N, CA, C and O atoms as CSV, one atom per row, in Angstrom:
chain,resi,resn,atom,element,x,y,z
A,1,UNK,N,N,-60.146,-8.102,-27.510
A,1,UNK,CA,C,-59.513,-7.819,-28.744
A,1,UNK,C,C,-59.261,-6.201,-28.748
A,1,UNK,O,O,-59.301,-5.620,-29.832
A,2,UNK,N,N,-59.032,-5.556,-27.690
A,2,UNK,CA,C,-58.869,-4.181,-27.630
A,2,UNK,C,C,-57.408,-3.765,-27.992
A,2,UNK,O,O,-57.122,-2.586,-28.200
A,3,UNK,N,N,-56.582,-4.680,-28.053
A,3,UNK,CA,C,-55.214,-4.230,-28.358
A,3,UNK,C,C,-54.808,-4.491,-29.878
A,3,UNK,O,O,-55.360,-5.322,-30.599
A,4,UNK,N,N,-53.919,-3.781,-30.198
A,4,UNK,CA,C,-53.443,-3.764,-31.608
A,4,UNK,C,C,-52.302,-4.742,-31.700
A,4,UNK,O,O,-51.321,-4.531,-30.987
A,5,UNK,N,N,-52.320,-5.822,-32.524
A,5,UNK,CA,C,-51.246,-6.639,-32.630
A,5,UNK,C,C,-50.009,-5.925,-33.428
A,5,UNK,O,O,-50.152,-4.846,-34.003
A,6,UNK,N,N,-48.885,-6.588,-33.399
A,6,UNK,CA,C,-47.687,-6.225,-34.254
A,6,UNK,C,C,-47.020,-4.942,-33.579
A,6,UNK,O,O,-46.074,-4.406,-34.156
A,7,UNK,N,N,-47.470,-4.466,-32.429
A,7,UNK,CA,C,-46.865,-3.284,-31.777
A,7,UNK,C,C,-46.859,-2.063,-32.688
A,7,UNK,O,O,-45.821,-1.415,-32.820
A,8,UNK,N,N,-47.850,-1.765,-33.246
A,8,UNK,CA,C,-48.032,-0.498,-34.099
A,8,UNK,C,C,-48.682,0.571,-33.324
A,8,UNK,O,O,-49.706,0.338,-32.682
A,9,UNK,N,N,-48.149,1.699,-33.356
A,9,UNK,CA,C,-48.735,2.928,-32.758
A,9,UNK,C,C,-49.771,3.441,-33.338
A,9,UNK,O,O,-49.985,3.101,-34.501
A,10,UNK,N,N,-50.616,4.324,-32.727
A,10,UNK,CA,C,-51.681,5.049,-33.502
A,10,UNK,C,C,-51.139,5.865,-34.641
A,10,UNK,O,O,-51.751,5.818,-35.708
A,11,UNK,N,N,-50.089,6.588,-34.540
A,11,UNK,CA,C,-49.543,7.523,-35.654
A,11,UNK,C,C,-49.303,6.452,-36.825
A,11,UNK,O,O,-49.794,6.682,-37.931
A,12,UNK,N,N,-48.595,5.344,-36.613
A,12,UNK,CA,C,-48.353,4.609,-37.755
A,12,UNK,C,C,-49.479,3.996,-38.448
A,12,UNK,O,O,-49.460,3.804,-39.663
A,13,UNK,N,N,-50.542,3.661,-37.633
A,13,UNK,CA,C,-51.909,3.205,-38.288
A,13,UNK,C,C,-52.498,4.236,-39.072
A,13,UNK,O,O,-53.061,3.993,-40.139
A,14,UNK,N,N,-52.385,5.441,-38.562
A,14,UNK,CA,C,-53.015,6.609,-39.312
A,14,UNK,C,C,-52.309,6.827,-40.771
A,14,UNK,O,O,-52.919,7.013,-41.825
A,15,UNK,N,N,-50.873,6.761,-40.602
A,15,UNK,CA,C,-50.040,6.840,-41.900
A,15,UNK,C,C,-50.443,5.752,-42.761
A,15,UNK,O,O,-50.641,6.034,-43.943
A,16,UNK,N,N,-50.595,4.604,-42.393
A,16,UNK,CA,C,-50.978,3.428,-43.228
A,16,UNK,C,C,-52.290,3.704,-43.743
A,16,UNK,O,O,-52.441,3.412,-44.929
A,17,UNK,N,N,-53.233,4.174,-43.168
A,17,UNK,CA,C,-54.596,4.354,-43.632
A,17,UNK,C,C,-54.597,5.530,-44.718
A,17,UNK,O,O,-55.256,5.485,-45.757
A,18,UNK,N,N,-53.744,6.617,-44.323
A,18,UNK,CA,C,-53.466,7.549,-45.306
A,18,UNK,C,C,-53.007,7.115,-46.550
A,18,UNK,O,O,-53.607,7.473,-47.563
A,19,UNK,N,N,-52.009,6.383,-46.616
A,19,UNK,CA,C,-51.372,5.746,-47.812
A,19,UNK,C,C,-52.374,4.968,-48.648
A,19,UNK,O,O,-52.468,5.084,-49.870
A,20,UNK,N,N,-53.201,4.070,-47.804
A,20,UNK,CA,C,-54.185,3.248,-48.399
A,20,UNK,C,C,-55.202,4.157,-49.135
A,20,UNK,O,O,-55.456,3.947,-50.322
A,21,UNK,N,N,-55.763,5.123,-48.474
A,21,UNK,CA,C,-56.719,6.073,-49.204
A,21,UNK,C,C,-56.034,6.717,-50.357
A,21,UNK,O,O,-56.641,6.787,-51.425
A,22,UNK,N,N,-54.795,7.209,-50.243
A,22,UNK,CA,C,-54.113,7.888,-51.533
A,22,UNK,C,C,-53.999,6.903,-52.531
A,22,UNK,O,O,-54.239,7.251,-53.687
A,23,UNK,N,N,-53.647,5.628,-52.280
A,23,UNK,CA,C,-53.326,4.652,-53.435
A,23,UNK,C,C,-54.607,4.052,-53.939
A,23,UNK,O,O,-54.714,3.953,-55.162
A,24,UNK,N,N,-55.568,3.649,-53.200
A,24,UNK,CA,C,-56.768,2.998,-53.637
A,24,UNK,C,C,-57.947,3.767,-53.750
A,24,UNK,O,O,-58.910,3.388,-54.417
A,25,UNK,N,N,-57.911,4.860,-53.110
A,25,UNK,CA,C,-59.233,5.746,-52.978
A,25,UNK,C,C,-60.061,5.387,-51.863
A,25,UNK,O,O,-60.004,4.267,-51.355
A,26,UNK,N,N,-60.856,6.327,-51.450
A,26,UNK,CA,C,-61.590,6.267,-50.309
A,26,UNK,C,C,-62.692,5.151,-50.458
A,26,UNK,O,O,-63.045,4.475,-49.492
A,27,UNK,N,N,-63.233,4.990,-51.764
A,27,UNK,CA,C,-64.240,3.951,-51.940
A,27,UNK,C,C,-63.866,2.463,-51.934
A,27,UNK,O,O,-64.676,1.555,-51.741
A,28,UNK,N,N,-62.540,2.306,-52.168
A,28,UNK,CA,C,-62.065,0.810,-52.196
A,28,UNK,C,C,-61.481,0.279,-50.814
A,28,UNK,O,O,-61.338,-0.915,-50.549
A,29,UNK,N,N,-61.168,1.330,-49.980
A,29,UNK,CA,C,-60.671,0.981,-48.700
A,29,UNK,C,C,-61.665,0.022,-47.821
A,29,UNK,O,O,-61.173,-0.958,-47.260
A,30,UNK,N,N,-62.895,0.269,-47.713
A,30,UNK,CA,C,-63.844,-0.627,-47.020
A,30,UNK,C,C,-63.830,-2.142,-47.713
A,30,UNK,O,O,-63.837,-3.203,-47.088
A,31,UNK,N,N,-63.812,-2.006,-48.948
A,31,UNK,CA,C,-63.779,-3.377,-49.847
A,31,UNK,C,C,-62.490,-4.192,-49.317
A,31,UNK,O,O,-62.613,-5.381,-49.024
A,32,UNK,N,N,-61.354,-3.581,-49.210
A,32,UNK,CA,C,-60.069,-4.072,-48.959
A,32,UNK,C,C,-60.202,-4.638,-47.577
A,32,UNK,O,O,-59.878,-5.784,-47.267
A,33,UNK,N,N,-60.785,-3.592,-46.650
A,33,UNK,CA,C,-60.703,-4.230,-45.160
A,33,UNK,C,C,-61.682,-5.314,-45.102
A,33,UNK,O,O,-61.381,-6.238,-44.346
A,34,UNK,N,N,-62.819,-5.405,-45.753
A,34,UNK,CA,C,-63.715,-6.508,-45.690
A,34,UNK,C,C,-63.014,-7.791,-46.137
A,34,UNK,O,O,-63.101,-8.860,-45.533
A,35,UNK,N,N,-62.260,-7.565,-47.333
A,35,UNK,CA,C,-61.447,-8.846,-47.826
A,35,UNK,C,C,-60.605,-9.429,-46.772
A,35,UNK,O,O,-60.564,-10.632,-46.514
A,36,UNK,N,N,-59.901,-8.458,-46.145
A,36,UNK,CA,C,-58.827,-8.808,-45.136
A,36,UNK,C,C,-59.535,-9.568,-43.973
A,36,UNK,O,O,-59.118,-10.613,-43.471
A,37,UNK,N,N,-60.668,-8.892,-43.615
A,37,UNK,CA,C,-61.414,-9.592,-42.346
A,37,UNK,C,C,-61.821,-10.911,-42.650
A,37,UNK,O,O,-61.733,-11.779,-41.782
A,38,UNK,N,N,-62.317,-11.203,-43.936
A,38,UNK,CA,C,-62.735,-12.440,-44.449
A,38,UNK,C,C,-61.516,-13.441,-44.444
A,38,UNK,O,O,-61.645,-14.614,-44.092
A,39,UNK,N,N,-60.438,-12.943,-44.821
A,39,UNK,CA,C,-59.240,-13.879,-44.913
A,39,UNK,C,C,-58.875,-14.239,-43.567
A,39,UNK,O,O,-58.638,-15.420,-43.313
A,40,UNK,N,N,-58.792,-13.208,-42.534
A,40,UNK,CA,C,-58.387,-13.427,-41.254
A,40,UNK,C,C,-59.418,-14.603,-40.639
A,40,UNK,O,O,-58.944,-15.560,-40.028
A,41,UNK,N,N,-60.776,-14.467,-40.836
A,41,UNK,CA,C,-61.689,-15.353,-40.290
A,41,UNK,C,C,-61.592,-16.822,-40.887
A,41,UNK,O,O,-61.837,-17.806,-40.189
A,42,UNK,N,N,-61.207,-16.910,-42.261
A,42,UNK,CA,C,-60.897,-18.162,-42.855
A,42,UNK,C,C,-59.680,-18.779,-42.192
A,42,UNK,O,O,-59.769,-19.961,-41.859
A,43,UNK,N,N,-58.612,-18.155,-41.973
A,43,UNK,CA,C,-57.377,-18.658,-41.294
A,43,UNK,C,C,-57.708,-19.084,-39.949
A,43,UNK,O,O,-57.241,-20.146,-39.538
A,44,UNK,N,N,-58.586,-18.260,-39.097
A,44,UNK,CA,C,-58.921,-18.691,-37.687
A,44,UNK,C,C,-59.825,-19.939,-37.827
A,44,UNK,O,O,-59.660,-20.814,-36.977
A,45,UNK,N,N,-60.687,-20.122,-38.713
A,45,UNK,CA,C,-61.502,-21.337,-38.750
A,45,UNK,C,C,-60.642,-22.448,-39.215
A,45,UNK,O,O,-60.754,-23.503,-38.592
A,46,UNK,N,N,-59.799,-22.401,-40.203
A,46,UNK,CA,C,-58.891,-23.480,-40.504
A,46,UNK,C,C,-58.107,-23.891,-39.332
A,46,UNK,O,O,-57.910,-25.088,-39.124
A,47,UNK,N,N,-57.624,-22.934,-38.514
A,47,UNK,CA,C,-56.770,-23.333,-37.358
A,47,UNK,C,C,-57.546,-24.057,-36.446
A,47,UNK,O,O,-57.086,-25.091,-35.961
A,48,UNK,N,N,-58.784,-23.608,-36.115
A,48,UNK,CA,C,-59.601,-24.346,-35.254
A,48,UNK,C,C,-60.044,-25.797,-35.726
A,48,UNK,O,O,-60.172,-26.741,-34.947
A,49,UNK,N,N,-60.245,-25.857,-36.986
A,49,UNK,CA,C,-60.562,-27.077,-37.600
A,49,UNK,C,C,-59.288,-28.138,-37.471
A,49,UNK,O,O,-59.437,-29.343,-37.268
A,50,UNK,N,N,-58.102,-27.517,-37.616
A,50,UNK,CA,C,-56.895,-28.296,-37.488
A,50,UNK,C,C,-56.725,-28.798,-36.018
A,50,UNK,O,O,-56.392,-29.953,-35.754
A,51,UNK,N,N,-56.951,-27.941,-35.183
A,51,UNK,CA,C,-56.752,-28.200,-33.794
A,51,UNK,C,C,-57.820,-29.278,-33.334
A,51,UNK,O,O,-57.495,-30.181,-32.562
A,52,UNK,N,N,-59.078,-29.155,-33.827
A,52,UNK,CA,C,-60.084,-30.192,-33.480
A,52,UNK,C,C,-59.678,-31.579,-34.037
A,52,UNK,O,O,-59.834,-32.593,-33.357
A,53,UNK,N,N,-59.165,-31.607,-35.257
A,53,UNK,CA,C,-58.741,-32.813,-35.899
A,53,UNK,C,C,-57.655,-33.418,-35.240
A,53,UNK,O,O,-57.616,-34.645,-35.153
A,54,UNK,N,N,-56.687,-32.645,-34.721
A,54,UNK,CA,C,-55.562,-33.239,-33.879
A,54,UNK,C,C,-56.058,-33.794,-32.630
A,54,UNK,O,O,-55.602,-34.869,-32.242
A,55,UNK,N,N,-57.052,-33.101,-31.878
A,55,UNK,CA,C,-57.472,-33.624,-30.610
A,55,UNK,C,C,-58.327,-34.793,-30.823
A,55,UNK,O,O,-58.317,-35.692,-29.982
A,56,UNK,N,N,-59.096,-34.872,-31.910
A,56,UNK,CA,C,-59.774,-36.040,-32.077
A,56,UNK,C,C,-59.161,-37.240,-32.408
A,56,UNK,O,O,-59.632,-38.336,-32.103
A,57,UNK,N,N,-57.886,-37.036,-33.165
A,57,UNK,CA,C,-56.836,-38.139,-33.423
A,57,UNK,C,C,-56.260,-38.535,-32.264
A,57,UNK,O,O,-56.103,-39.728,-32.002
A,58,UNK,N,N,-55.888,-37.544,-31.451
A,58,UNK,CA,C,-55.276,-37.953,-30.082
A,58,UNK,C,C,-56.169,-38.761,-29.168
A,58,UNK,O,O,-55.717,-39.709,-28.525
A,59,UNK,N,N,-57.423,-38.393,-29.110
A,59,UNK,CA,C,-58.434,-39.216,-28.376
A,59,UNK,C,C,-58.489,-40.550,-28.936
A,59,UNK,O,O,-58.547,-41.532,-28.195
A,60,UNK,N,N,-58.475,-40.643,-30.130
A,60,UNK,CA,C,-58.690,-42.028,-30.889
A,60,UNK,C,C,-57.513,-42.980,-30.664
A,60,UNK,O,O,-57.650,-44.203,-30.714
A,61,UNK,N,N,-56.369,-42.378,-30.418
A,61,UNK,CA,C,-55.148,-43.264,-30.106
A,61,UNK,C,C,-54.705,-43.206,-28.833
A,61,UNK,O,O,-53.564,-43.570,-28.547
A,62,UNK,N,N,-55.667,-42.686,-27.829
A,62,UNK,CA,C,-55.526,-42.746,-26.470
A,62,UNK,C,C,-54.529,-41.805,-25.771
A,62,UNK,O,O,-54.181,-41.993,-24.606
A,63,UNK,N,N,-54.087,-40.798,-26.516
A,63,UNK,CA,C,-53.233,-39.906,-26.017
A,63,UNK,C,C,-53.946,-38.859,-25.212
A,63,UNK,O,O,-55.137,-38.633,-25.428
A,64,UNK,N,N,-53.248,-38.188,-24.262
A,64,UNK,CA,C,-53.911,-37.140,-23.382
A,64,UNK,C,C,-53.443,-35.698,-24.052
A,64,UNK,O,O,-52.376,-35.477,-24.624
A,65,UNK,N,N,-54.427,-34.875,-23.845
A,65,UNK,CA,C,-54.250,-33.552,-24.553
A,65,UNK,C,C,-53.018,-32.808,-24.005
A,65,UNK,O,O,-52.410,-32.014,-24.723
A,66,UNK,N,N,-52.650,-33.058,-22.747
A,66,UNK,CA,C,-51.488,-32.404,-22.141
A,66,UNK,C,C,-50.183,-32.863,-22.926
A,66,UNK,O,O,-49.368,-31.993,-23.233
A,67,UNK,N,N,-49.963,-34.107,-23.242
A,67,UNK,CA,C,-48.826,-34.710,-23.880
A,67,UNK,C,C,-48.822,-34.201,-25.318
A,67,UNK,O,O,-47.734,-33.963,-25.843
A,68,UNK,N,N,-49.932,-34.019,-25.980
A,68,UNK,CA,C,-49.916,-33.511,-27.275
A,68,UNK,C,C,-49.532,-32.082,-27.212
A,68,UNK,O,O,-48.638,-31.661,-27.945
A,69,UNK,N,N,-50.209,-31.246,-26.308
A,69,UNK,CA,C,-49.751,-29.861,-26.132
A,69,UNK,C,C,-48.216,-29.630,-26.053
A,69,UNK,O,O,-47.613,-28.783,-26.712
A,70,UNK,N,N,-47.713,-30.416,-25.239
A,70,UNK,CA,C,-46.232,-30.512,-24.930
A,70,UNK,C,C,-45.446,-30.780,-26.297
A,70,UNK,O,O,-44.485,-30.102,-26.659
A,71,UNK,N,N,-45.919,-31.730,-26.924
A,71,UNK,CA,C,-45.285,-32.164,-28.142
A,71,UNK,C,C,-45.344,-31.035,-29.248
A,71,UNK,O,O,-44.364,-30.674,-29.900
A,72,UNK,N,N,-46.601,-30.533,-29.373
A,72,UNK,CA,C,-46.894,-29.424,-30.423
A,72,UNK,C,C,-45.945,-28.130,-29.970
A,72,UNK,O,O,-45.257,-27.542,-30.805
A,73,UNK,N,N,-45.974,-27.784,-28.713
A,73,UNK,CA,C,-45.211,-26.722,-28.263
A,73,UNK,C,C,-43.634,-26.830,-28.650
A,73,UNK,O,O,-42.942,-25.903,-29.072
A,74,UNK,N,N,-43.245,-28.097,-28.424
A,74,UNK,CA,C,-41.794,-28.379,-28.792
A,74,UNK,C,C,-41.557,-28.079,-30.076
A,74,UNK,O,O,-40.648,-27.287,-30.321
A,75,UNK,N,N,-42.320,-28.646,-31.131
A,75,UNK,CA,C,-42.220,-28.428,-32.433
A,75,UNK,C,C,-42.350,-27.034,-32.778
A,75,UNK,O,O,-41.546,-26.526,-33.559
A,76,UNK,N,N,-43.338,-26.337,-32.242
A,76,UNK,CA,C,-43.393,-24.881,-32.543
A,76,UNK,C,C,-42.086,-24.182,-32.055
A,76,UNK,O,O,-41.640,-23.273,-32.755
A,77,UNK,N,N,-41.540,-24.480,-31.092
A,77,UNK,CA,C,-40.385,-23.866,-30.463
A,77,UNK,C,C,-39.245,-24.089,-31.525
A,77,UNK,O,O,-38.450,-23.203,-31.839
A,78,UNK,N,N,-39.246,-25.232,-31.993
A,78,UNK,CA,C,-38.058,-25.640,-33.014
A,78,UNK,C,C,-38.240,-24.840,-34.203
A,78,UNK,O,O,-37.279,-24.280,-34.731
A,79,UNK,N,N,-39.562,-24.744,-34.711
A,79,UNK,CA,C,-39.687,-23.853,-35.830
A,79,UNK,C,C,-39.341,-22.394,-35.681
A,79,UNK,O,O,-38.758,-21.740,-36.546
A,80,UNK,N,N,-39.766,-21.916,-34.461
A,80,UNK,CA,C,-39.433,-20.505,-34.133
A,80,UNK,C,C,-37.918,-20.203,-34.100
A,80,UNK,O,O,-37.459,-19.173,-34.594
A,81,UNK,N,N,-37.172,-21.130,-33.506
A,81,UNK,CA,C,-35.758,-21.177,-33.422
A,81,UNK,C,C,-35.110,-21.054,-34.880
A,81,UNK,O,O,-34.266,-20.197,-35.145
A,82,UNK,N,N,-35.633,-22.087,-35.889
A,82,UNK,CA,C,-35.191,-22.074,-37.342
A,82,UNK,C,C,-35.487,-20.784,-37.964
A,82,UNK,O,O,-34.631,-20.288,-38.697
A,83,UNK,N,N,-36.652,-20.151,-37.752
A,83,UNK,CA,C,-37.015,-18.890,-38.249
A,83,UNK,C,C,-36.321,-17.722,-37.776
A,83,UNK,O,O,-36.115,-16.771,-38.530
A,84,UNK,N,N,-35.920,-17.734,-36.492
A,84,UNK,CA,C,-35.160,-16.799,-35.863
A,84,UNK,C,C,-33.707,-16.850,-36.542
A,84,UNK,O,O,-33.147,-15.829,-36.940
A,85,UNK,N,N,-33.201,-18.015,-36.628
A,85,UNK,CA,C,-31.977,-18.156,-37.162
A,85,UNK,C,C,-31.734,-17.534,-38.643
A,85,UNK,O,O,-30.752,-16.898,-39.025
A,86,UNK,N,N,-32.863,-17.882,-39.350
A,86,UNK,CA,C,-32.904,-17.360,-40.790
A,86,UNK,C,C,-33.058,-15.876,-40.634
A,86,UNK,O,O,-32.186,-15.169,-41.140
A,87,UNK,N,N,-34.092,-15.299,-39.976
A,87,UNK,CA,C,-34.285,-13.896,-39.929
A,87,UNK,C,C,-33.200,-13.105,-39.394
A,87,UNK,O,O,-32.977,-11.970,-39.816
A,88,UNK,N,N,-32.472,-13.683,-38.429
A,88,UNK,CA,C,-31.428,-13.131,-37.695
A,88,UNK,C,C,-30.294,-12.789,-38.585
A,88,UNK,O,O,-29.674,-11.739,-38.413
A,89,UNK,N,N,-29.945,-13.754,-39.677
A,89,UNK,CA,C,-28.926,-13.440,-40.514
A,89,UNK,C,C,-29.368,-12.333,-41.463
A,89,UNK,O,O,-28.575,-11.449,-41.785
A,90,UNK,N,N,-30.703,-12.370,-41.946
A,90,UNK,CA,C,-31.152,-11.419,-42.860
A,90,UNK,C,C,-31.041,-10.060,-42.079
A,90,UNK,O,O,-30.423,-9.161,-42.650
A,91,UNK,N,N,-31.523,-9.833,-40.948
A,91,UNK,CA,C,-31.482,-8.683,-40.115
A,91,UNK,C,C,-30.021,-8.019,-40.115
A,91,UNK,O,O,-29.862,-6.834,-40.411
A,92,UNK,N,N,-29.047,-8.808,-39.788
A,92,UNK,CA,C,-27.710,-8.562,-39.693
A,92,UNK,C,C,-27.176,-7.961,-40.989
A,92,UNK,O,O,-26.245,-7.157,-40.935
A,93,UNK,N,N,-27.759,-8.337,-42.224
A,93,UNK,CA,C,-27.189,-7.916,-43.401
A,93,UNK,C,C,-27.684,-6.432,-43.653
A,93,UNK,O,O,-27.065,-5.717,-44.440
A,94,UNK,N,N,-28.644,-6.041,-43.076
A,94,UNK,CA,C,-29.211,-4.757,-43.381
A,94,UNK,C,C,-28.993,-3.940,-42.265
A,94,UNK,O,O,-29.387,-2.774,-42.268
């Protein structure tokens, strides 16, 4: 986990932290970070629970995990294309 997601540079992170300190104060920043961390952990746990439930359902119906992975990947690709189509038109407007 040594990399920073979203392709944000160190300078941009420093600027964001500076703005957070200016807006919320130095004493509130750790509370905000803790809340964000707990939210990320909840999302990760929910994702793992959903994945386990899908795999359990697949095993119950006699499906192999490779076939499910391919089906899920196809659906995710379709959603990505739809999102790209929507955001592409928004990006072109600005």
